[in-house]
C-alpha positions in Angstrom: 6.6 12.6 -2.5 8.1 12.5 -6.0 6.2 11.2 -9.0 7.3 8.0 -10.6 6.2 7.4 -14.2 4.8 3.9 -14.7 4.9 3.3 -18.5 2.4 0.5 -19.1 1.5 -1.6 -22.1 -1.2 -4.1 -22.5 -1.9 -6.9 -25.0 -5.5 -7.9 -25.4 -7.8 -10.2 -27.4 -10.2 -7.4 -28.3 -11.1 -3.7 -27.9 -12.8 -3.5 -24.5 -12.3 -5.0 -21.0 -14.9 -7.5 -19.7 -16.2 -8.5 -23.0 -12.6 -9.2 -24.1 -9.6 -10.2 -22.0 -6.3 -8.6 -21.2 -3.8 -11.2 -22.2 -0.6 -9.6 -20.9 0.5 -6.3 -19.3 3.7 -4.8 -18.2 4.9 -1.7 -16.5 8.3 0.0 -16.4 8.7 2.5 -13.5 10.9 5.5 -14.5 12.2 8.5 -12.6 12.0 11.8 -14.6 15.7 11.5 -15.4 15.0 8.2 -17.2 16.3 6.0 -14.5 14.5 2.7 -14.8 13.6 1.8 -11.2 11.7 -1.5 -11.6 9.5 -3.5 -13.9 6.4 -5.7 -13.5 4.8 -8.0 -16.0 2.2 -10.7 -16.1 0.5 -12.9 -18.6 -3.1 -13.5 -17.7 -5.6 -16.3 -18.1 -8.5 -15.1 -20.2 -11.7 -14.2 -18.5 -14.1 -17.2 -18.5 -17.1 -15.0 -19.6 -15.2 -13.1 -22.3 -14.8 -13.8 -26.0 -12.0 -13.0 -28.4 -12.7 -10.4 -31.0 -12.3 -12.0 -34.5 -10.5 -8.9 -36.0 -8.0 -8.7 -33.1 -7.3 -12.5 -33.4 -6.6 -12.0 -37.2 -4.0 -9.3 -36.2 -2.5 -11.7 -33.6 -1.8 -14.2 -36.5 0.7 -11.6 -37.9 2.5 -11.5 -34.5 3.4 -15.2 -33.7 6.3 -14.4 -31.4 4.4 -11.9 -29.4 1.4 -14.3 -29.2 3.6 -17.1 -28.0 5.2 -14.8 -25.4 1.9 -13.6 -23.9 0.5 -17.1 -23.6 3.3 -18.5 -21.4 3.3 -18.7 -17.6 -0.3 -17.7 -17.3 -1.6 -16.2 -14.0 -5.2 -15.8 -12.8 -6.1 -12.1 -12.8 -7.3 -12.4 -9.2 -3.8 -13.3 -8.1 -1.8 -11.1 -10.5 -3.6 -7.8 -10.0 -3.1 -7.7 -6.2 0.6 -8.4 -6.8 0.7 -5.5 -9.2 -0.9 -3.2 -6.6 1.8 -4.3 -4.1 4.5 -3.6 -6.6 3.0 -0.1 -7.4 2.8 0.7 -3.7 6.4 -0.3 -3.2 7.7 2.1 -5.7 9.8 5.1 -4.4 7.2 7.7 -5.4 3.6 8.4 -6.3 2.8 6.3 -9.4 1.6 8.1 -12.5 0.2 5.9 -15.3 1.8 6.6 -18.7 1.0 5.0 -22.0 0.7 5.4 -25.7 -2.3 5.5 -26.2 -3.3 6.0 -22.6 -7.0 5.6 -23.2 -6.7 2.0 -24.4 -4.1 0.7 -21.9 -5.6 2.5 -18.9 -9.1 1.3 -19.7 -7.9 -2.3 -19.4 -5.6 -1.9 -16.4 -8.1 0.2 -14.4 -10.9 -2.3 -15.1 -8.8 -5.2 -14.0 -7.4 -3.4 -10.9 -10.9 -2.5 -9.7 -12.4 -5.9 -10.4 -9.5 -8.1 -9.1 -7.7 -5.9 -6.5 -10.5 -3.6 -5.5 -8.5 -0.4 -6.0 -6.2 1.6 -8.3 -3.1 3.3 -7.0 -3.3 5.5 -10.1 -6.7 6.9 -9.0 -8.7 7.8 -12.1 -6.0 9.4 -14.2 -3.5 8.5 -16.9 -0.9 10.5 -18.8 -1.1 10.1 -22.6 2.3 10.3 -24.5 0.5 11.2 -27.7 -1.1 14.2 -26.1 2.3 15.3 -24.7 3.7 15.0 -28.2 0.9 17.2 -29.5 1.8 19.9 -27.0 5.5 19.7 -27.7 5.1 19.6 -31.5 2.4 22.4 -31.4 0.3 20.4 -33.7 -3.1 18.7 -33.8 -3.6 15.4 -32.0 -4.0 13.3 -35.1 -0.8 14.8 -36.5 1.2 13.9 -33.4 2.3 10.5 -34.7 5.6 8.7 -34.0 6.8 9.2 -37.6 6.5 13.0 -37.1 8.3 13.0 -33.7 12.0 14.0 -33.7 14.4 11.0 -33.8 16.2 12.2 -30.6 13.1 11.4 -28.6 13.6 7.7 -29.4 16.1 5.4 -27.8 17.3 2.3 -29.8 14.8 0.0 -28.1 12.6 -2.6 -29.8 8.8 -2.4 -30.2 7.8 -6.1 -30.3 4.2 -6.2 -29.1 5.6 -8.1 -26.1 4.3 -5.9 -23.2 7.5 -5.6 -21.2 9.5 -4.6 -24.3 6.9 -2.0 -25.3 6.5 -0.6 -21.8 10.3 0.0 -21.5 10.4 1.5 -25.0 7.6 3.9 -24.5 8.8 4.8 -21.0 12.2 5.9 -22.5 10.3 7.9 -25.2 8.2 9.6 -22.5 11.3 10.5 -20.4 13.0 12.0 -23.4 10.0 14.1 -24.2 9.7 15.1 -20.5 13.3 16.3 -20.6 12.5 18.4 -23.7 9.4 19.8 -22.0 11.6 21.1 -19.1 14.4 22.6 -21.2 14.6 26.3 -21.0 
């Protein structure tokens, strides 16, 4: 079974799941040749027991369009996450979680999947775009920043802090990097 790369972006009201809520998440499923197969997105109701982080909420004040976008058409996590699992399992390949940075996005998605769907089609693993950049650039991890990456890795796609836009943008970036990795 071929791998399908599931570029995922989350928007949250704080730094850790459970104490804080995932407000929105989206995934863009790509084949290695950069064919966008399908997308999934959901805006979530906040967890009743969670609290918003004051610093994160200050940052949200600088992003009014993205804030507005992630607070529309809210779904309960216990309904959205099983739908997400169904979507993942319907993809034409074995899903590989991809994000920038993977540690943050995967932490939220995995926590929500286990809590509200009882399983993760990704297992326990995630592919980090920044780590791949480090390897391709032959540099240290902290030097593998977007501003140091070659322009040809980037498509002309927006980064808006709206989860679906950002999942599509970083998925294209990943596929461009993957093509470079496989060049002779």
